[in-house]
C-alpha positions, -999 to +999 in steps of 0.1 A: -769+450+716-771+432+741-740+440+770-727+408+779-714+400+818-676+405+825-683+366+836-682+354+797-654+377+791-620+361+779-589+378+784-569+365+748-537+383+733-563+407+712-577+420+745-608+412+761-639+399+739-667+378+750-666+341+752-675+323+715-666+349+695-634+347+676-610+378+669-601+365+632-637+354+624-674+343+633-679+312+624-717+304+617-718+283+654-703+317+671-730+329+649-757+306+658-742+311+697-750+349+697-785+346+680-798+317+703-784+335+739-803+372+725-837+355+721-833+340+757-824+369+773-852+391+752-874+361+767-884+352+723-876+316+738-895+311+770-883+291+806-880+252+798-889+257+761-879+232+741-852+241+713-850+218+686-824+207+665-834+206+631-857+232+633-833+254+638-805+246+621-832+249+591-843+284+603-805+287+606-802+271+571-770+251+578-761+217+591-771+208+629-730+208+639-731+250+645-766+244+659-749+213+686-717+234+693-738+264+703-763+247+718-733+227+739-716+264+744-750+277+760-752+253+783-717+251+799-724+288+810-760+274+817-786+293+796-799+263+784-802+228+801 
C-alpha cells in the first residue's frame, strides 16, 4: 500500500482518512482515483503522458463520469494537469 501524505488527509467525525475516500462506502470514483494515483506514483504513467478519458473508462469498465470526477480530484491535488 502506498503511504498517503498528511497533506492528503482529512479530519472528520470518523477520524483521519485519505481525501477522496468515503468512510461509509468506496465509490467508483474513489476506486478509480486511488488506482490512477497509485499508477502515477509507481511510474506506470510517465510525466506528460496524456490520459484518455474514454480509454480509462473502458479499462475500468465504467462510464466516463466517475473517471472524469477522479481526474478532476487528481488535478486539484496536482497529480495531473
